[in-house]
C-alpha positions in Angstrom: 48.5 45.9 51.3 50.1 42.5 50.6 52.9 41.7 48.1 50.3 40.1 45.8 48.3 43.4 45.8 51.5 45.3 45.0 52.3 42.9 42.2 48.8 43.2 40.8 48.9 47.0 40.9 52.3 46.9 39.1 50.9 44.6 36.4 47.8 46.8 35.9 50.0 49.9 35.6 52.4 48.2 33.1 49.6 46.8 31.0 47.8 50.1 30.9 51.0 52.0 30.1 51.7 49.6 27.2 48.1 49.9 25.9 47.5 46.1 26.4 43.8 45.4 26.8 43.1 43.3 29.9 40.4 42.3 32.3 40.8 42.5 36.0 39.1 40.2 38.5 41.2 41.1 41.5 39.2 43.8 43.1 37.5 43.2 46.4 33.8 43.7 46.3 33.2 42.8 42.7 29.8 41.3 42.1 29.4 37.9 40.5 27.9 39.7 37.5 31.0 42.0 37.2 33.3 38.9 37.4 31.2 37.1 34.8 31.3 40.1 32.5 35.1 40.4 32.8 35.6 36.7 32.1 33.2 36.9 29.1 35.1 39.8 27.7 38.4 38.0 28.1 37.0 34.9 26.5 35.3 36.5 23.5 37.3 39.6 22.7 40.4 38.7 20.7 42.0 42.0 21.7 41.8 41.2 25.4 44.7 38.8 25.9 45.4 39.2 29.6 43.1 38.3 32.6 44.4 39.4 36.0 42.9 37.5 38.9 43.8 36.6 42.4 43.3 33.3 44.3 40.0 34.5 45.8 38.7 35.6 42.5 39.6 32.4 40.7 37.5 30.3 43.0 34.7 28.7 41.0 35.7 30.1 37.6 36.1 27.8 34.6 39.5 28.7 33.1 39.8 25.6 30.9 39.9 27.8 27.7 43.1 29.8 28.7 46.3 29.1 26.9 48.8 30.6 29.4 48.8 30.9 33.1 51.3 32.9 35.2 50.8 32.2 38.9 52.0 35.0 41.1 50.7 33.6 44.4 51.6 30.5 46.3 49.4 27.5 45.4 48.4 26.5 48.9 44.9 25.7 47.9 44.4 22.2 46.5 41.4 23.2 44.5 43.2 26.1 42.7 46.3 23.9 42.1 44.0 21.3 40.5 42.4 23.9 38.3 45.8 25.1 37.1 46.9 21.6 36.3 43.6 21.0 34.4 44.3 24.1 32.3 47.8 22.9 31.5 46.4 19.5 30.4 43.7 21.0 28.2 46.3 23.3 26.6 48.7 20.4 25.9 45.8 18.5 24.2 45.2 21.5 21.9 48.8 21.5 20.8 48.6 17.9 19.6 
């Protein structure tokens, strides 16, 4: 178990304990349909305000609609770093 796995487990436990609705796309072995369903729930359900995902799960996902990102892993992947920067730019445009 890596430190990222431990942090993810802690986040899940704290969110569950505080009754904060969240979606989780960090599990290994999730099908594409399961990932898409979790992302759709996060995007459409106003009660779901947190999306947990890891670097591997984030690959290929469109996150341009999110308003906050907390990165808990090193950004050693140029593609993921670019995606985070794009989300920040989109969010700043919404604030104007």
